[in-house]
VEXDREN-2710 file (C-alpha; in Angstrom, 1 decimal):
% VEXDREN-2710
k/r/px/py/pz
1/MET/-1.2/-18.0/28.0
2/GLU/-1.2/-15.2/25.6
3/LEU/-1.3/-12.6/28.4
4/LEU/1.9/-14.2/30.0
5/LEU/3.6/-14.1/26.5
6/PHE/2.7/-10.4/26.1
7/ILE/4.1/-9.5/29.6
8/TYR/7.3/-11.5/28.8
9/ILE/7.8/-9.7/25.6
10/PHE/7.4/-6.1/27.0
11/THR/9.1/-6.6/30.3
12/VAL/12.0/-8.8/29.3
13/ILE/12.7/-8.8/25.6
14/PHE/11.8/-5.3/24.3
15/PRO/13.7/-3.2/27.0
16/PHE/17.0/-5.1/26.3
17/CYS/16.8/-5.8/22.6
18/SER/19.0/-3.8/20.1
19/LEU/16.6/-2.5/17.5
20/ASP/19.5/-2.8/15.0
21/SER/20.7/-6.3/15.6
22/GLY/19.0/-8.2/18.4
23/CYS/18.9/-8.9/22.0
24/ILE/21.8/-8.6/24.5
25/LEU/24.1/-11.4/24.3
26/THR/24.5/-14.0/27.2
27/ASN/27.8/-14.5/28.9
28/THR/28.3/-17.6/26.8
29/GLN/27.7/-15.7/23.5
30/ARG/30.0/-12.9/24.7
31/GLN/32.9/-15.3/24.8
32/ASP/32.0/-16.6/21.3
33/SER/31.6/-13.2/19.8
34/PRO/34.6/-11.0/19.2
35/ASN/32.5/-8.2/17.7
36/LEU/29.8/-7.1/20.3
37/LEU/26.4/-5.7/19.1
38/PRO/25.8/-2.0/19.4
39/HIS/24.0/-1.6/22.7
40/GLU/26.1/-4.4/24.2
41/SER/29.3/-2.5/23.6
42/GLN/28.0/0.3/25.9
43/VAL/27.9/-2.0/29.0
44/LYS/30.7/-0.8/31.3
45/ASN/30.1/-3.6/33.7
46/PRO/29.3/-7.1/32.0
47/GLU/28.1/-8.4/35.2
48/LYS/25.5/-5.7/35.7
49/SER/22.0/-6.9/36.0
50/VAL/20.3/-7.2/32.5
51/ARG/17.1/-6.0/34.2
52/GLU/18.2/-2.5/33.9
53/PRO/17.5/-1.0/30.4
54/ILE/20.7/0.3/28.6
55/LYS/20.1/3.7/27.2
56/PRO/22.1/4.6/24.0
57/GLN/24.4/7.5/24.1
58/VAL/23.7/10.5/22.0
59/ASP/26.0/12.5/19.8
60/GLN/24.4/16.0/19.9
61/SER/26.7/17.6/17.2
62/LYS/26.3/15.1/14.5
63/HIS/22.6/13.9/15.0
64/ASP/20.8/17.0/16.5
65/ALA/19.9/15.0/19.6
66/ARG/18.2/12.3/17.5
67/ARG/20.7/9.6/16.8
68/PRO/22.6/7.4/19.2
69/SER/26.4/6.7/18.6
70/HIS/28.0/3.6/19.7
71/ALA/31.6/2.7/20.6
72/ASP/33.3/-0.3/19.1
73/ASN/35.7/-2.7/20.8
74/ASN/38.6/-0.2/20.3
75/GLY/36.7/2.5/22.0
76/LYS/36.1/4.3/18.7
77/LEU/32.7/5.7/17.8
78/ALA/30.7/3.8/15.1
79/ASN/27.5/4.4/13.4
80/HIS/25.1/1.8/14.9
81/PRO/23.4/0.7/11.6
82/GLN/26.8/-0.3/10.2
83/VAL/27.7/-2.1/13.3
84/ALA/24.3/-4.0/13.2
85/ASP/24.9/-4.9/9.6
86/GLN/28.2/-6.4/10.5
87/ALA/26.6/-8.4/13.2
88/LEU/23.8/-9.7/10.8
89/GLU/26.6/-10.6/8.3
90/LYS/28.5/-12.5/11.1
91/GLY/25.1/-14.3/12.0
92/LYS/25.1/-13.4/15.7
93/LEU/21.3/-13.1/15.8
94/PRO/19.2/-16.1/16.4
95/THR/19.0/-18.2/13.2
96/VAL/15.7/-19.0/11.5
97/HIS/14.7/-22.0/9.5
98/ARG/14.0/-21.1/5.8
99/ARG/11.5/-22.7/3.4
100/ASP/12.6/-25.9/1.9
101/SER/13.9/-26.0/-1.6
102/GLN/10.9/-27.6/-3.0
103/GLU/8.6/-24.8/-1.8
104/ASN/11.2/-22.3/-3.3
105/LYS/11.1/-24.0/-6.6
106/ASP/7.2/-23.8/-6.5
107/GLN/7.2/-20.1/-5.5
108/GLY/10.4/-18.9/-7.1
109/VAL/10.6/-15.4/-8.5
110/VAL/11.9/-14.7/-12.1
111/ASN/13.3/-11.6/-13.7
112/TYR/10.7/-9.7/-15.4
113/GLU/12.6/-9.0/-18.5
114/GLU/12.9/-12.7/-19.2
115/TRP/9.1/-12.8/-18.9
116/ARG/8.6/-10.2/-21.5
117/LYS/10.4/-12.5/-23.9
118/GLY/8.4/-15.4/-22.8
119/LYS/11.5/-17.4/-21.8
120/PRO/11.9/-17.4/-18.0
121/ASN/15.4/-18.1/-16.9
122/PRO/15.8/-20.7/-14.3
123/ASP/19.1/-19.3/-13.1
124/MET/17.4/-16.1/-12.1
125/ILE/15.0/-17.9/-9.5
126/LYS/15.8/-16.5/-6.1
127/ARG/16.0/-19.1/-3.4
128/GLY/15.8/-18.6/0.5
129/THR/19.0/-18.8/2.5
130/SER/19.8/-18.3/6.1
131/ASP/21.8/-15.2/5.7
132/ASP/20.3/-11.7/5.2
133/SER/23.5/-10.4/3.9
134/LYS/23.1/-12.4/0.7
135/SER/19.9/-10.4/-0.1
136/ASN/20.7/-8.4/-3.2
137/LEU/18.5/-5.3/-3.5
138/ASN/20.0/-4.7/-7.1
139/ASN/18.3/-7.8/-8.4
140/VAL/14.8/-7.0/-7.3
141/LEU/14.1/-4.2/-9.8
142/ILE/11.8/-5.7/-12.6
143/SER/10.5/-2.3/-14.4
144/GLY/11.5/1.3/-14.4
145/PHE/14.9/3.0/-14.2
146/PRO/16.8/4.1/-11.1
147/ARG/17.5/7.9/-10.9
148/SER/21.0/9.3/-10.2
149/ASN/19.7/12.0/-7.9
150/GLN/18.2/11.5/-4.4
151/ALA/14.5/12.2/-4.3
152/PHE/12.9/14.6/-1.7
153/LEU/9.9/12.0/-1.0
154/VAL/9.8/8.2/-1.7
155/ILE/6.4/6.7/-1.7
156/GLY/6.2/3.0/-1.0
157/VAL/3.3/1.1/-2.3
158/PRO/3.2/-2.6/-1.4
159/THR/0.7/-4.6/-3.6
160/VAL/-0.6/-8.0/-4.0
161/LYS/-2.8/-9.5/-6.7
162/ARG/-6.3/-9.4/-5.3
163/ALA/-8.9/-12.1/-5.9
164/LYS/-11.9/-9.7/-6.5
165/VAL/-10.7/-6.2/-7.6
166/SER/-7.6/-4.3/-8.1
167/TYR/-7.3/-0.6/-7.2
168/LEU/-3.6/-0.2/-7.9
169/ALA/-3.7/1.5/-11.3
170/GLN/-6.0/4.2/-10.0
171/THR/-3.8/4.6/-6.8
172/ILE/-0.6/5.2/-8.9
173/ARG/-2.6/7.5/-11.2
174/ASP/-3.8/9.6/-8.3
175/LEU/-0.2/9.9/-7.1
176/VAL/1.1/10.9/-10.5
177/SER/-1.7/13.3/-11.4
178/GLY/-1.2/15.2/-8.0
179/LEU/2.2/16.2/-9.0
180/ASP/3.3/19.1/-11.4
181/GLU/6.1/18.6/-13.8
182/ASP/8.8/19.9/-11.5
183/GLU/7.6/18.0/-8.6
184/ARG/7.9/14.7/-10.6
185/ASN/11.6/15.1/-10.3
186/GLU/11.4/15.2/-6.5
187/VAL/9.4/12.0/-6.0
188/ILE/10.0/8.2/-6.5
189/ILE/7.0/5.9/-6.3
190/VAL/8.1/2.4/-5.5
191/VAL/5.6/-0.4/-6.3
192/PHE/6.5/-3.5/-4.4
193/ILE/4.7/-6.7/-5.7
194/THR/4.8/-9.0/-2.6
195/ASP/3.6/-12.0/-4.4
196/PHE/5.9/-15.1/-4.7
197/ASP/3.9/-16.5/-7.5
198/THR/5.4/-15.7/-11.0
199/ASP/2.1/-15.5/-12.6
200/ALA/0.8/-13.0/-10.2
201/ILE/4.0/-10.9/-10.5
202/ARG/3.8/-11.0/-14.4
203/SER/0.2/-10.0/-14.3
204/VAL/0.6/-6.9/-12.1
205/ALA/3.9/-5.9/-13.8
206/ASP/2.4/-6.1/-17.2
207/ASP/-0.6/-4.0/-16.3
208/LEU/1.7/-1.3/-14.9
209/ASN/4.0/-1.3/-18.0
210/LYS/0.9/-0.9/-20.1
211/LYS/-0.7/1.8/-18.2
212/PHE/2.5/3.9/-17.1
213/PRO/5.1/3.6/-19.7
214/SER/6.3/7.3/-19.6
215/GLU/6.4/7.3/-15.7
216/LEU/8.4/4.0/-15.7
217/ASP/11.0/5.5/-18.4
218/SER/11.4/8.7/-16.4
219/GLY/12.1/7.0/-13.0
220/LEU/9.1/8.4/-11.4
221/VAL/7.7/5.0/-10.9
222/ARG/9.7/1.7/-10.5
223/VAL/8.4/-1.8/-9.8
224/ILE/10.3/-4.4/-7.6
225/GLN/9.8/-7.9/-6.5
226/ALA/10.4/-9.8/-3.3
227/GLU/13.7/-11.1/-2.5
228/ARG/13.2/-14.6/-1.0
229/SER/16.4/-14.7/0.9
230/PHE/15.0/-12.0/3.2
231/TYR/12.1/-14.1/4.5
232/PRO/12.2/-16.5/7.2
233/SER/9.8/-19.5/7.3
234/LEU/6.4/-18.7/8.7
235/SER/5.3/-22.4/9.2
236/LYS/5.8/-22.3/13.0
237/VAL/4.6/-18.8/13.9
238/PRO/2.6/-18.9/17.1
239/LYS/-1.0/-18.2/16.9
240/LEU/-1.5/-15.2/19.2
241/TRP/-4.4/-12.9/20.1
242/GLY/-7.0/-15.4/18.9
243/ASP/-6.3/-14.9/15.3
244/SER/-6.9/-17.7/12.8
245/PRO/-3.9/-19.5/11.3
246/GLN/-4.7/-17.8/7.9
247/ARG/-4.7/-14.3/9.5
248/VAL/-1.5/-15.0/11.5
249/HIS/0.3/-16.0/8.3
250/TRP/-1.1/-12.9/6.5
251/ARG/-0.1/-10.3/9.1
252/SER/3.3/-12.0/9.6
253/LYS/4.1/-12.0/5.9
254/GLN/2.8/-8.4/5.6
255/CYS/5.4/-7.4/8.5
256/LEU/8.1/-9.0/6.4
257/ASP/7.0/-7.4/3.2
258/TYR/6.9/-3.9/5.0
259/ALA/10.4/-4.5/6.5
260/PHE/11.8/-5.4/3.0
261/LEU/10.3/-2.3/1.5
262/PHE/11.8/-0.1/4.2
263/LYS/15.1/-1.6/3.7
264/TYR/15.0/-1.1/-0.1
265/CYS/13.9/2.5/0.1
266/GLN/16.2/3.7/3.0
267/ASP/18.7/5.5/0.6
268/LEU/16.5/6.7/-2.2
269/GLY/15.3/9.9/-0.7
270/GLN/15.1/12.3/2.3
271/TYR/11.6/11.2/3.5
272/TYR/9.5/8.2/3.1
273/MET/5.7/7.8/3.0
274/GLN/3.9/4.5/2.8
275/ILE/0.5/4.0/1.4
276/GLU/-1.5/1.0/0.4
277/ASP/-2.6/-0.1/-3.1
278/ASP/-6.2/0.9/-2.6
279/VAL/-6.2/4.7/-1.7
280/THR/-7.0/8.0/-3.2
281/THR/-4.6/10.9/-2.7
282/SER/-5.5/14.6/-2.4
283/LYS/-4.3/17.1/-5.1
284/ASP/-1.1/19.1/-4.4
285/TYR/-0.3/16.5/-1.7
286/LEU/3.4/17.2/-2.0
287/LYS/3.0/20.9/-1.4
288/ARG/1.1/20.2/1.8
289/ILE/3.7/17.7/3.0
290/LYS/6.5/20.2/2.5
291/GLU/4.5/22.8/4.4
292/THR/3.9/20.5/7.2
293/ILE/7.6/19.5/7.4
294/ALA/8.6/23.3/7.3
295/MET/5.9/24.1/10.1
296/ASN/7.5/21.4/12.4
297/LYS/11.2/21.8/11.6
298/ARG/11.9/22.9/15.3
299/ARG/10.0/19.9/16.7
300/LYS/11.4/16.5/17.2
301/TRP/9.1/13.9/15.5
302/SER/8.9/10.3/14.9
303/ILE/6.5/10.4/12.0
304/LEU/4.1/12.8/10.4
305/GLU/0.7/11.2/9.7
306/PHE/-1.0/12.1/6.4
307/GLY/-3.4/9.2/6.4
308/ALA/-6.7/8.3/8.2
309/ARG/-5.6/5.1/9.9
310/GLY/-3.2/2.1/10.0
311/PHE/0.2/2.6/8.2
312/ILE/-1.5/4.6/5.3
313/GLY/0.2/8.0/4.9
314/MET/2.7/7.5/7.7
315/MET/6.0/9.4/6.8
316/TYR/9.4/8.9/8.3
317/ARG/12.8/10.4/7.8
318/ALA/14.5/8.0/5.5
319/GLU/17.5/7.8/7.8
320/ASP/15.1/5.9/10.3
321/LEU/14.1/3.2/7.8
322/GLY/17.1/0.9/8.4
323/ARG/16.3/0.5/12.0
324/LEU/12.6/0.3/11.4
325/SER/13.2/-2.4/9.0
326/ARG/15.2/-4.6/11.5
327/PHE/12.7/-3.9/14.2
328/VAL/9.6/-5.0/12.2
329/LYS/11.4/-8.0/10.9
330/MET/12.6/-9.1/14.4
331/TYR/9.0/-9.0/15.9
332/HIS/7.0/-9.8/12.7
333/TRP/5.4/-12.8/14.6
334/VAL/4.2/-10.7/17.6
335/PHE/2.0/-7.8/16.4
336/PRO/0.5/-6.6/13.1
337/VAL/2.7/-3.9/11.5
338/ASP/0.4/-1.1/12.3
339/LEU/1.0/-1.7/16.0
340/LEU/4.7/-2.7/15.6
341/TYR/5.6/0.8/14.2
342/ARG/3.8/2.5/17.0
343/GLN/6.0/0.4/19.4
344/PHE/9.1/1.5/17.5
345/ASN/8.2/5.1/17.7
346/ASP/7.6/4.8/21.5
347/PHE/10.8/2.9/22.2
348/HIS/13.4/4.4/19.8
349/LEU/12.0/7.7/18.6
350/TYR/9.8/10.3/19.9
351/GLY/6.4/8.6/20.5
352/ASN/3.1/9.1/18.7
353/PRO/1.8/12.6/19.5
354/GLN/-1.5/13.8/18.3
355/TRP/-0.1/17.0/16.8
356/ALA/1.6/15.0/14.3
357/ARG/-1.6/14.1/12.4
358/TYR/-2.5/16.2/9.4
359/LYS/-6.2/16.9/9.2
360/PRO/-8.1/16.3/7.0
361/PRO/-6.1/13.3/5.8
362/LEU/-4.2/13.6/2.4
363/VAL/-4.6/9.8/1.8
364/ARG/-7.8/7.8/2.1
365/HIS/-9.0/4.3/1.5
366/VAL/-11.2/3.4/-1.3
367/GLY/-11.0/-0.4/-1.5
368/ALA/-13.7/-2.4/0.0
369/PHE/-11.7/-5.6/0.1
370/SER/-8.6/-6.4/2.2
371/SER/-5.6/-8.2/0.6
372/LEU/-6.6/-11.0/3.1
373/ASP/-8.9/-13.2/0.9
374/GLY/-12.5/-13.1/1.9
375/GLN/-12.2/-10.1/4.4
376/VAL/-14.6/-7.3/3.7
377/ARG/-13.5/-4.0/5.3
378/LYS/-15.7/-1.3/6.4
379/LEU/-14.7/2.0/4.5
380/GLU/-14.1/4.3/7.5
381/ASP/-12.2/6.6/5.4
382/ILE/-14.9/7.4/3.0
383/LYS/-17.5/10.1/4.0
384/PRO/-20.8/10.5/2.4
385/GLY/-19.9/13.9/0.7
386/PHE/-16.3/12.9/-0.2
387/ARG/-15.6/12.2/-3.9
388/ALA/-12.6/9.7/-4.6
389/TYR/-12.0/10.8/-8.1
390/THR/-11.8/14.4/-8.1
391/ASP/-10.1/14.7/-11.5
392/SER/-13.0/13.0/-13.2
393/ASP/-14.9/15.3/-15.9
394/ASN/-18.5/14.1/-15.4
395/PRO/-20.0/16.0/-18.3
396/PRO/-23.5/17.3/-17.8
397/ALA/-25.8/14.3/-18.1
398/ARG/-29.3/13.0/-17.1
399/LEU/-29.3/9.9/-14.9
400/THR/-32.3/7.5/-14.5
401/THR/-32.7/4.0/-13.0
402/SER/-35.2/1.2/-12.6
403/MET/-34.4/0.8/-9.0
404/LEU/-36.9/3.1/-7.4
405/ASN/-37.2/1.8/-3.7
406/THR/-34.5/3.4/-2.0
407/VAL/-33.0/4.1/1.5
408/HIS/-33.6/7.5/2.9
409/ARG/-34.8/8.8/-0.5
410/THR/-31.3/8.8/-2.0
411/ARG/-31.2/9.8/-5.7
412/ILE/-29.2/8.2/-8.6
413/THR/-27.9/11.6/-9.4
414/SER/-26.0/11.9/-6.1
415/PRO/-23.0/9.6/-7.0
416/TYR/-22.5/11.5/-10.3
417/ASP/-22.9/15.0/-8.9
418/THR/-19.6/16.8/-8.4
419/ARG/-20.9/19.5/-6.1
420/ARG/-23.5/17.8/-3.9
421/HIS/-22.0/14.4/-3.9
422/GLY/-23.8/11.5/-2.1
423/ILE/-24.6/7.7/-2.4
424/PHE/-27.4/5.9/-4.0
425/TRP/-28.8/3.0/-2.0
426/SER/-31.5/0.7/-3.4
427/ARG/-33.7/-1.5/-1.3
428/ASP/-34.8/-3.7/-4.1
429/VAL/-32.3/-5.2/-6.7
430/GLU/-33.3/-7.6/-9.6
431/LYS/-31.8/-8.9/-12.5
432/MET/-32.1/-6.6/-15.6
433/ASP/-32.3/-3.5/-13.3
434/TYR/-30.3/-0.8/-14.8
435/VAL/-28.8/2.8/-14.4
436/LEU/-28.7/5.0/-17.5
437/ILE/-26.4/8.0/-17.9
438/GLU/-27.4/10.2/-20.9
439/PHE/-25.1/12.9/-21.8
440/GLU/-26.5/16.2/-23.0
441/GLN/-23.9/16.1/-25.8
442/PRO/-22.1/13.0/-27.2
443/ALA/-18.6/12.7/-25.7
444/ARG/-15.4/10.6/-26.3
445/VAL/-15.3/8.7/-23.1
446/ARG/-11.8/7.5/-22.0
447/LYS/-12.5/6.0/-18.7
448/VAL/-15.5/5.0/-16.5
449/ILE/-15.4/4.1/-12.9
450/ILE/-18.5/3.1/-10.7
451/ASP/-17.8/2.1/-7.1
452/SER/-20.3/0.4/-5.0
453/GLY/-20.5/-0.6/-1.2
454/SER/-20.2/2.0/1.7
455/PRO/-19.0/2.3/5.0
456/ASN/-22.1/1.1/6.6
457/ALA/-22.8/-1.6/4.0
458/PRO/-19.5/-2.9/2.5
459/GLU/-21.4/-6.0/1.3
460/ASP/-23.8/-4.1/-0.8
461/TYR/-22.1/-4.1/-4.0
462/PHE/-22.6/-5.5/-7.6
463/GLY/-23.1/-9.1/-7.7
464/GLY/-22.9/-9.1/-11.6
465/ALA/-23.1/-6.3/-14.1
466/THR/-22.6/-5.3/-17.6
467/LEU/-21.4/-1.9/-18.7
468/GLU/-22.9/-1.0/-22.1
469/TYR/-22.6/2.2/-24.3
470/SER/-24.4/3.7/-27.3
471/ALA/-23.3/6.4/-29.7
472/GLY/-26.8/7.4/-30.3
473/ASP/-28.7/7.5/-33.7
474/GLU/-29.5/10.3/-36.1
475/ILE/-31.9/12.0/-33.9
476/GLY/-29.8/11.6/-30.8
477/GLU/-31.6/8.7/-29.1
478/CYS/-30.0/5.6/-27.5
479/ARG/-31.7/2.6/-28.9
480/GLU/-28.9/0.1/-29.6
481/PHE/-26.3/-0.6/-27.0
482/LYS/-22.9/-2.4/-27.4
483/THR/-21.4/-4.3/-24.5
484/TRP/-18.3/-2.7/-23.2
485/LYS/-17.2/-5.1/-20.3
486/THR/-18.9/-7.6/-18.1
487/PHE/-18.3/-8.1/-14.4
488/GLU/-18.9/-10.7/-11.8
489/ASP/-19.3/-10.1/-8.1
490/GLN/-17.1/-7.0/-8.2
491/PRO/-17.5/-3.8/-6.2
492/GLN/-15.8/-1.7/-8.8
493/LEU/-16.8/-1.5/-12.4
494/ILE/-14.0/0.1/-14.4
495/VAL/-13.4/0.4/-18.3
496/GLU/-10.6/2.2/-20.1
497/SER/-10.7/3.0/-23.8
498/GLU/-7.9/3.9/-26.2
499/GLU/-6.3/7.4/-26.1
500/ASP/-9.0/9.0/-28.3
501/GLY/-11.9/7.5/-26.3
502/VAL/-15.2/5.9/-27.4
503/VAL/-18.0/8.1/-28.6
504/CYS/-20.8/7.8/-26.2
505/LYS/-24.2/9.5/-26.2
506/CYS/-25.4/7.1/-23.3
507/ILE/-23.8/4.7/-20.8
508/LYS/-25.8/2.0/-19.2
509/VAL/-25.1/-0.3/-16.3
510/VAL/-27.2/-3.6/-16.4
511/ILE/-27.6/-5.9/-13.3
512/THR/-26.9/-9.4/-14.4
513/ASP/-26.8/-11.0/-11.0
514/VAL/-27.7/-10.1/-7.4
515/ARG/-25.9/-10.8/-4.2
516/LYS/-27.5/-12.8/-1.2
517/ASP/-26.8/-12.9/2.5
518/LYS/-26.4/-16.0/4.5
519/HIS/-30.1/-16.3/4.8
520/LYS/-30.4/-16.3/0.9
521/LYS/-32.0/-12.8/0.9
522/VAL/-31.2/-10.5/-1.8
523/ARG/-28.8/-7.8/-0.7
524/TRP/-29.4/-4.1/-1.3
525/LEU/-27.1/-2.2/-3.6
526/VAL/-25.0/1.0/-2.8
527/ILE/-23.6/3.0/-5.6
528/ARG/-21.0/5.2/-4.0
529/GLU/-19.5/7.1/-6.9
530/ILE/-19.8/7.3/-10.8
531/ALA/-16.8/9.0/-12.5
532/VAL/-16.5/9.7/-16.1
533/TRP/-13.3/10.9/-17.9
534/THR/-13.7/12.3/-21.4
535/LYS/-11.6/13.5/-24.4
536/HIS/-11.8/17.2/-24.8
537/ILE/-11.5/19.5/-27.8
538/ALA/-8.5/21.6/-27.8
539/ASN/-9.1/25.4/-26.7
540/THR/-12.8/24.8/-26.1
541/GLY/-12.9/22.7/-22.9
542/LYS/-16.1/20.7/-24.3
543/PRO/-16.4/17.2/-24.8
544/ALA/-15.6/16.1/-28.4
545/ARG/-18.8/15.1/-30.5
END
């Protein structure tokens, strides 16, 4: 059945559907529709068999052999996205059933400024409608300030509140730290909170407002929320490709999330790159992107690929986002988004050539958990010698551990080492096992991140752990420790202190619980990276005492 549906889609529907507005109208629909859709307006013979694909005309002078132009009913040329928008407003596409009003009440989205006052305004709750034209993109901004000038690069970061661990703050920090002062005026980072639950949106937005106040005030970072009127119902999406109902709903919702983000960002800049909320970005990434664009300025390209896989690091021209948004929304129920955009490139742009892939990738995955609850993802992007947090200080220190039975004689110093980086993999993990970091000199520690899990063993992460610190006594020994933070079933241990940092001579990770497999056997533990950021003394470059 699925095979027949696949054949039907790609032999009947795809070749004759307008990427801007929908499929070719039937004879009955033609009579009822005074304004024809873009590709339909090009049909000189209405009785011509619809089994012959209709190719759009090309205006060479205006669009450099890239963009099709379309004639309206009066024979005048009209830009096809505008025609498509008119068609959408007139409701010529197949209508969809929206969520019922009670569900909208349960999952309504409230303006963030009202939350900060602690008094949500019921009038600001957005409810689903059956008309996309009612979607108001001006009302979705909940934090940050729009800029008057167009950016060179817009970076879209869809995010969802994760059940286990959030990588969003580190992802945004990587993006910001990779830009110099001038480059920050050329980039806009759009964080899209895709949740409909107001508590989840409030939690993510509050965290970003606390950690990135200056970036939000300057317009470098902005935070938006979902517009419910954009989303059709997912209650009757067919179960294709053997996916579970949970996964079908998740991938279909993700397609709609991406489509909305494309629509929002299409006028903000010249180029658009999308990443996920659990990645790390190479330093000087904007310079490398500009160099790649310049090198390929004589080529026709659909996308330039700066990521390792999926949609991560895929960069489009912003002028293509409107059509991409409509395409992904139209077929949200058919495929995952990382297959749909490839189909879009093949059907409507210049395909997916190998030369468009930048190597090594500028954007890599660091998250062990997918946004689909319960799904553990292998970290294909993380290589054994690759450091995710290249801006950490990692001051000189001595590392020891009580976990001595290791795989391939891996050493606890390897995750901390900035030159000969590697993983530590313990075979035997027990409660009260520890990892001790003893600095050569006391340092003011601003942040600590300890990542666990690996590409080959994504389940071998911390079951439970406590992060402790000691300032040391008068002779420099660490005898008394204070609890910094406790964690349960978390692959990433992360703590951040105030701006001046916490004085530390030693940092200790104590195992408080172990993870077990389905046979009740204790899992091993992989420590992939230990990163420490310190407060430095001005003009010395040495950690503060």
